[in-house]
Structures are given as structure tokens and as C-alpha cells.
N, CA, C and O of each residue as an XYZ file, in Angstrom:
552
protein
N      76.406     78.946     72.319
C      75.851     79.150     73.648
C      76.858     78.759     74.734
O      76.982     79.433     75.756
N      77.576     77.653     74.488
C      78.565     77.184     75.452
C      79.697     78.202     75.602
O      80.172     78.447     76.711
N      80.126     78.792     74.492
C      81.208     79.781     74.530
C      80.776     81.027     75.290
O      81.555     81.575     76.070
N      79.552     81.478     75.075
C      79.045     82.655     75.776
C      78.990     82.390     77.278
O      79.355     83.251     78.078
N      78.536     81.202     77.656
C      78.480     80.843     79.069
C      79.889     80.796     79.683
O      80.093     81.264     80.803
N      80.845     80.239     78.957
C      82.222     80.205     79.451
C      82.805     81.607     79.596
O      83.542     81.881     80.544
N      82.479     82.486     78.667
C      82.955     83.874     78.759
C      82.366     84.554     79.990
O      83.080     85.255     80.707
N      81.090     84.360     80.240
C      80.432     84.969     81.403
C      81.032     84.422     82.704
O      81.304     85.181     83.634
N      81.233     83.112     82.763
C      81.826     82.503     83.960
C      83.250     83.007     84.169
O      83.639     83.313     85.296
N      84.035     83.095     83.087
C      85.410     83.580     83.189
C      85.486     85.016     83.667
O      86.300     85.349     84.527
N      84.643     85.863     83.114
C      84.632     87.268     83.531
C      84.169     87.391     84.976
O      84.728     88.176     85.741
N      83.163     86.629     85.352
C      82.670     86.665     86.735
C      83.746     86.208     87.715
O      83.957     86.832     88.755
N      84.424     85.115     87.375
C      85.487     84.619     88.255
C      86.623     85.626     88.344
O      87.163     85.857     89.426
N      86.989     86.224     87.226
C      88.053     87.226     87.229
C      87.696     88.450     88.053
O      88.534     88.977     88.785
N      86.460     88.901     87.937
C      86.020     90.045     88.736
C      86.020     89.710     90.222
O      86.375     90.545     91.053
N      85.623     88.490     90.551
C      85.603     88.082     91.953
C      87.012     88.029     92.534
O      87.275     88.581     93.603
N      87.909     87.363     91.822
C      89.282     87.250     92.304
C      89.963     88.614     92.304
O      90.673     88.952     93.251
N      89.754     89.391     91.262
C      90.336     90.729     91.197
C      89.819     91.632     92.302
O      90.583     92.388     92.903
N      88.531     91.555     92.569
C      87.951     92.350     93.664
C      88.510     91.947     95.019
O      88.788     92.796     95.866
N      88.673     90.633     95.219
C      89.242     90.156     96.480
C      90.691     90.604     96.626
O      91.111     91.003     97.712
N      91.454     90.540     95.543
C      92.849     90.977     95.594
C      92.935     92.478     95.860
O      93.757     92.929     96.658
N      92.086     93.241     95.191
C      92.093     94.692     95.411
C      91.706     95.028     96.852
O      92.293     95.922     97.461
N      90.727     94.320     97.390
C      90.336     94.554     98.781
C      91.464     94.178     99.732
O      91.710     94.872    100.719
N      92.153     93.072     99.431
C      93.252     92.619    100.270
C      94.396     93.622    100.254
O      94.954     93.944    101.303
N      94.743     94.111     99.082
C      95.828     95.093     98.966
C      95.425     96.418     99.610
O      96.256     97.096    100.213
N      94.163     96.782     99.485
C      93.673     97.997    100.127
C      93.725     97.856    101.637
O      94.092     98.795    102.344
N      93.357     96.681    102.131
C      93.388     96.427    103.570
C      94.806     96.515    104.109
O      95.024     97.027    105.207
N      95.772     96.019    103.343
C      97.167     96.053    103.778
C      97.815     97.423    103.604
O      98.887     97.669    104.156
N      97.182     98.316    102.847
C      97.777     99.616    102.500
C      99.150     99.420    101.878
O     100.104    100.125    102.207
N      99.235     98.453    100.975
C     100.512     98.063    100.381
C     101.114     99.198     99.550
O     102.263     99.582     99.771
N     100.359     99.730     98.611
C     100.888    100.770     97.725
C     101.124    102.080     98.479
O     102.178    102.687     98.289
N     100.195    102.550     99.327
C     100.512    103.770    100.080
C     101.738    103.617    100.990
O     102.513    104.559    101.153
N     101.908    102.436    101.577
C     103.081    102.215    102.427
C     104.366    102.227    101.594
O     105.387    102.764    102.023
N     104.306    101.632    100.404
C     105.458    101.631     99.510
C     105.805    103.057     99.084
O     106.979    103.427     99.035
N     104.793    103.845     98.782
C     105.014    105.250     98.403
C     105.617    106.025     99.568
O     106.513    106.847     99.377
N     105.127    105.762    100.762
C     105.654    106.453    101.942
C     107.108    106.082    102.200
O     107.927    106.951    102.501
N     107.433    104.801    102.085
C     108.812    104.361    102.356
C     109.808    104.856    101.314
O     110.952    105.169    101.641
N     109.369    104.925    100.054
C     110.281    105.342     98.990
C     110.239    106.847     98.727
O     111.016    107.359     97.921
N     109.332    107.557     99.408
C     109.204    109.005     99.268
C     108.966    109.409     97.809
O     109.623    110.310     97.288
N     108.020    108.728     97.165
C     107.695    109.004     95.765
C     106.221    109.372     95.610
O     105.529    108.840     94.742
N     105.756    110.271     96.443
C     104.347    110.690     96.434
C     103.935    111.267     95.074
O     102.787    111.118     94.655
N     104.861    111.914     94.399
C     104.527    112.544     93.114
C     104.259    111.518     92.013
O     103.711    111.873     90.969
N     104.631    110.268     92.221
C     104.440    109.215     91.218
C     103.229    108.327     91.512
O     103.154    107.207     91.008
N     102.293    108.805     92.312
C     101.169    107.966     92.734
C     100.309    107.513     91.545
O      99.829    106.379     91.526
N     100.117    108.377     90.575
C      99.350    107.993     89.377
C     100.060    106.894     88.596
O      99.415    105.993     88.060
N     101.381    106.967     88.530
C     102.154    105.938     87.852
C     101.998    104.588     88.562
O     101.824    103.561     87.906
N     102.060    104.585     89.890
C     101.846    103.350     90.651
C     100.473    102.758     90.344
O     100.356    101.559     90.093
N      99.456    103.579     90.362
C      98.091    103.104     90.116
C      97.947    102.545     88.708
O      97.367    101.477     88.516
N      98.473    103.264     87.729
C      98.349    102.817     86.340
C      99.116    101.527     86.081
O      98.615    100.637     85.394
N     100.316    101.419     86.619
C     101.113    100.214     86.413
C     100.455     99.017     87.084
O     100.430     97.926     86.515
N      99.924     99.208     88.277
C      99.263     98.115     88.982
C      98.036     97.627     88.204
O      97.839     96.423     88.045
N      97.218     98.561     87.723
C      96.029     98.182     86.961
C      96.401     97.572     85.612
O      95.808     96.574     85.202
N      97.365     98.154     84.926
C      97.782     97.643     83.622
C      98.401     96.252     83.733
O      98.154     95.391     82.889
N      99.194     96.035     84.761
C      99.791     94.714     84.974
C      98.739     93.652     85.200
O      98.831     92.560     84.640
N      97.747     93.951     86.007
C      96.658     92.998     86.234
C      95.875     92.716     84.970
O      95.512     91.570     84.704
N      95.612     93.749     84.190
C      94.852     93.591     82.951
C      95.621     92.769     81.920
O      95.067     91.848     81.320
N      96.873     93.096     81.718
C      97.686     92.388     80.711
C      97.827     90.915     81.066
O      97.620     90.048     80.217
N      98.180     90.628     82.319
C      98.391     89.238     82.689
C      97.090     88.454     82.794
O      97.100     87.230     82.663
N      95.976     89.133     83.027
C      94.680     88.454     82.969
C      94.394     88.006     81.541
O      93.946     86.882     81.317
N      94.650     88.875     80.589
C      94.439     88.496     79.187
C      95.408     87.398     78.753
O      95.016     86.480     78.032
N      96.659     87.481     79.181
C      97.624     86.428     78.842
C      97.178     85.080     79.401
O      97.307     84.053     78.734
N      96.656     85.085     80.619
C      96.185     83.844     81.221
C      94.907     83.366     80.536
O      94.745     82.173     80.280
N      94.007     84.290     80.242
C      92.715     83.951     79.646
C      92.884     83.323     78.266
O      92.174     82.379     77.919
N      93.808     83.835     77.494
C      94.029     83.314     76.150
C      95.088     82.219     76.111
O      95.478     81.766     75.035
N      95.559     81.790     77.300
C      96.530     80.703     77.416
C      97.754     80.959     76.532
O      98.189     80.100     75.765
N      98.280     82.151     76.670
C      99.433     82.560     75.880
C     100.671     82.506     76.761
O     100.661     83.026     77.877
N     101.713     81.897     76.282
C     102.963     81.836     77.025
C     103.995     82.776     76.426
O     104.057     82.952     75.209
N     104.783     83.363     77.269
C     105.844     84.247     76.801
C     107.124     83.443     76.631
O     107.535     82.732     77.548
N     107.745     83.547     75.491
C     109.020     82.891     75.253
C     110.123     83.938     75.403
O     110.410     84.713     74.491
N     110.714     83.928     76.566
C     111.716     84.931     76.889
C     113.086     84.275     77.009
O     113.205     83.091     77.326
N     114.094     85.058     76.754
C     115.451     84.543     76.930
C     115.729     84.379     78.426
O     114.983     84.874     79.271
N     116.806     83.680     78.726
C     117.158     83.447     80.123
C     117.436     84.746     80.876
O     117.072     84.878     82.045
N     118.071     85.693     80.216
C     118.401     86.974     80.860
C     117.122     87.731     81.207
O     116.974     88.220     82.327
N     116.212     87.827     80.264
C     114.957     88.533     80.520
C     114.145     87.798     81.581
O     113.509     88.433     82.422
N     114.161     86.462     81.549
C     113.474     85.684     82.587
C     114.059     85.976     83.960
O     113.327     86.054     84.946
N     115.364     86.135     84.025
C     115.996     86.452     85.303
C     115.577     87.835     85.796
O     115.329     88.024     86.987
N     115.498     88.790     84.890
C     115.084     90.144     85.275
C     113.639     90.132     85.750
O     113.319     90.727     86.779
N     112.766     89.459     85.007
C     111.363     89.363     85.399
C     111.239     88.640     86.738
O     110.448     89.049     87.588
N     112.005     87.579     86.931
C     111.993     86.846     88.203
C     112.437     87.736     89.349
O     111.863     87.698     90.438
N     113.455     88.531     89.099
C     113.949     89.442     90.126
C     112.873     90.450     90.516
O     112.660     90.708     91.701
N     112.196     91.020     89.518
C     111.140     92.000     89.793
C     109.967     91.333     90.516
O     109.404     91.900     91.452
N     109.603     90.125     90.074
C     108.520     89.407     90.751
C     108.909     89.058     92.183
O     108.071     89.096     93.084
N     110.161     88.722     92.391
C     110.631     88.424     93.738
C     110.569     89.643     94.641
O     110.204     89.539     95.812
N     110.922     90.789     94.101
C     110.836     92.029     94.873
C     109.387     92.305     95.252
O     109.095     92.633     96.402
N     108.484     92.174     94.290
C     107.074     92.420     94.573
C     106.546     91.446     95.621
O     105.879     91.850     96.574
N     106.849     90.160     95.440
C     106.358     89.158     96.379
C     106.952     89.379     97.765
O     106.263     89.226     98.774
N     108.214     89.735     97.810
C     108.849     90.015     99.093
C     108.227     91.216     99.791
O     107.974     91.174    100.995
N     107.980     92.284     99.042
C     107.335     93.456     99.632
C     105.922     93.140    100.087
O     105.475     93.599    101.139
N     105.224     92.349     99.280
C     103.853     91.993     99.613
C     103.803     91.132    100.872
O     102.978     91.372    101.754
N     104.681     90.130    100.963
C     104.692     89.278    102.155
C     105.176     90.059    103.373
O     104.719     89.810    104.488
N     106.083     90.987    103.173
C     106.534     91.817    104.293
C     105.407     92.718    104.784
O     105.254     92.923    105.989
N     104.619     93.256    103.857
C     103.484     94.075    104.257
C     102.464     93.243    105.027
O     101.910     93.701    106.026
N     102.220     92.035    104.566
C     101.293     91.151    105.272
C     101.827     90.814    106.657
O     101.079     90.836    107.635
N     103.107     90.504    106.746
C     103.706     90.190    108.042
C     103.669     91.401    108.972
O     103.482     91.261    110.181
N     103.848     92.593    108.395
C     103.817     93.804    109.214
C     102.421     94.046    109.768
O     102.266     94.412    110.933
N     101.410     93.843    108.940
C     100.036     94.045    109.391
C      99.674     93.032    110.475
O      99.004     93.373    111.450
N     100.111     91.808    110.305
C      99.779     90.766    111.275
C     100.729     90.740    112.463
O     100.586     89.901    113.352
N     101.689     91.645    112.486
C     102.678     91.750    113.561
C     103.449     90.448    113.780
O     103.772     90.096    114.915
N     103.737     89.746    112.707
C     104.475     88.492    112.812
C     105.932     88.757    113.183
O     106.474     88.102    114.073
N     106.554     89.694    112.521
C     107.981     89.938    112.741
C     108.257     90.451    114.167
O     109.176     89.944    114.811
N     107.503     91.432    114.685
C     107.783     91.862    116.069
C     107.575     90.754    117.104
O     108.335     90.656    118.067
N     106.557     89.928    116.911
C     106.317     88.834    117.852
C     107.460     87.827    117.807
O     107.933     87.375    118.850
N     107.910     87.471    116.588
C     109.031     86.532    116.464
C     110.315     87.110    117.053
O     111.071     86.403    117.719
N     110.556     88.391    116.807
C     111.800     88.982    117.305
C     111.806     89.039    118.831
O     112.863     88.887    119.443
N     110.660     89.254    119.453
C     110.602     89.253    120.921
C     110.721     87.836    121.473
O     111.397     87.597    122.473
N     110.052     86.906    120.803
C     110.051     85.519    121.290
C     111.443     84.902    121.241
O     111.856     84.223    122.181
N     112.162     85.135    120.155
C     113.490     84.549    119.991
C     114.618     85.517    120.360
O     115.792     85.227    120.132
N     114.248     86.674    120.935
C     115.225     87.681    121.378
C     116.164     88.098    120.243
O     117.386     88.105    120.394
N     115.567     88.440    119.117
C     116.315     88.857    117.930
C     116.071     90.334    117.615
O     116.076     90.735    116.451
N     115.865     91.110    118.620
C     115.495     92.509    118.443
C     116.493     93.281    117.576
O     116.094     94.097    116.745
N     117.780     93.025    117.769
C     118.797     93.769    117.037
C     119.104     93.161    115.670
O     119.805     93.775    114.865
N     118.593     91.976    115.402
C     118.851     91.294    114.129
C     117.621     91.290    113.230
O     117.511     90.445    112.340
N     116.707     92.208    113.445
C     115.458     92.251    112.691
C     115.688     92.463    111.199
O     114.952     91.919    110.375
N     116.692     93.240    110.849
C     116.952     93.490    109.432
C     117.356     92.209    108.718
O     117.075     92.053    107.530
N     118.006     91.297    109.416
C     118.407     90.026    108.803
C     117.193     89.118    108.548
O     117.158     88.370    107.571
N     116.228     89.197    109.422
C     115.000     88.403    109.238
C     114.254     88.881    108.001
O     113.838     88.078    107.167
N     114.088     90.185    107.890
C     113.383     90.741    106.727
C     114.156     90.435    105.447
O     113.556     90.078    104.434
N     115.466     90.571    105.483
C     116.293     90.277    104.313
C     116.191     88.800    103.927
O     116.138     88.470    102.742
N     116.163     87.918    104.918
C     116.023     86.482    104.637
C     114.672     86.174    104.000
O     114.588     85.329    103.109
N     113.616     86.849    104.447
C     112.301     86.661    103.831
C     112.320     87.098    102.373
O     111.789     86.408    101.503
N     112.925     88.229    102.117
C     112.983     88.737    100.748
C     113.807     87.821     99.853
O     113.423     87.562     98.712
N     114.937     87.327    100.358
C     115.762     86.406     99.572
C     115.028     85.096     99.294
O     115.148     84.532     98.206
N     114.280     84.623    100.262
C     113.521     83.394    100.069
C     112.457     83.542     98.992
O     112.288     82.657     98.152
N     111.759     84.630     99.016
C     110.731     84.860     97.992
C     111.364     85.051     96.621
O     110.842     84.564     95.618
N     112.471     85.749     96.579
C     113.147     85.977     95.298
C     113.708     84.672     94.736
O     113.592     84.418     93.537
N     114.308     83.849     95.578
C     114.848     82.582     95.084
C     113.723     81.656     94.623
O     113.903     80.880     93.684
N     112.561     81.736     95.282
C     111.406     80.962     94.821
C     110.959     81.395     93.431
O     110.595     80.556     92.607
N     110.983     82.686     93.166
C     110.626     83.178     91.834
C     111.648     82.734     90.797
O     111.284     82.325     89.695
N     112.934     82.817     91.154
C     113.966     82.323     90.235
C     113.761     80.844     89.928
O     113.842     80.427     88.772
N     113.502     80.069     90.946
C     113.303     78.623     90.763
C     112.130     78.372     89.813
O     112.220     77.538     88.912
N     111.044     79.090     90.019
C     109.869     78.902     89.162
C     110.191     79.275     87.726
O     109.926     78.491     86.815
N     110.753     80.448     87.504
C     110.960     80.939     86.139
C     112.047     80.177     85.394
O     111.935     79.969     84.186
N     113.087     79.761     86.089
C     114.221     79.146     85.398
C     114.156     77.623     85.362
O     114.707     77.012     84.447
N     113.508     77.005     86.318
C     113.483     75.541     86.371
C     112.082     74.995     86.061
O     111.892     74.232     85.114
N     111.122     75.398     86.870
C     109.776     74.811     86.738
C     109.047     75.282     85.479
O     108.245     74.535     84.919
N     109.307     76.475     85.039
C     108.621     77.019     83.869
C     109.108     76.379     82.575
O     108.415     76.467     81.561
N     110.256     75.750     82.571
C     110.810     75.146     81.363
C     110.257     73.751     81.100
O     110.463     73.211     80.013
N     109.569     73.159     82.055
C     109.045     71.796     81.907
C     107.793     71.759     81.098
O     107.229     70.686     80.883
């Protein structure tokens, strides 16, 4: 009985968090904006399938408390990809909230906007590297 209750609670929590994440990403128009910027409209089904499959796989990995034992090279590649995703996601959030235009006007950095975005992306990527290579080994 206890196991059944834990399964129900786990599935309910996962559906709640997953629904909130899907609503948040839908609100930001993250994937359509990415498709528009990269001009890959013909790959829209691939984007949808990869996004759903990634969420499903990592939900099961987390649910079953399974850890991946990857070599340093593969960890670096995964960290790089996660950094790109996190950077794009935070940039989309900043774009929706108009954080970057307000900062560039306030600090008179209108012509250096590309450096601000690049610095954000590097910061997110280095955070992913730090997590995967240092904190994940403890």
C-alpha cells in the first residue's frame, strides 16, 4: 500500500512540475523562437520529439535514482550541450522580460549588446561544466 501511494504521489508531482515547465516554455515561445532563429522549420517534429523524449528519459533516470557513469570527454560534451540549452533558455526569459534592453539603455551599452548576451551564455555554460566535472564527482 505504501509503494502504491508513493507511486501515485511521484506521478502526480511529476505531472505538476512537467505541466508547469511546459506552460512556462509555451509562454516564452522558446522552441518556436529557436526554430525561427535557426531557420529550421522543416525539423519542427524533431524538436518536439527530442524535447518530449529528453524529459521522459531523464524523469525515469531521476525516478529510479540511476546515475550515469560517463567518461570525462562525454561529460564535457553533455555539459556543453546543457550549457547551450540553459543559455538559450535564460536568454529567452531575459528577452521576454526585456531585461537586456533595459540594462543596455541604463548602462549605455547599446553597441555592446552582443557581448552581454555572450557573457550570459558563457556563464551558464561554465556553471554546467563546474557541476558536471567538479560537483558531480563528489
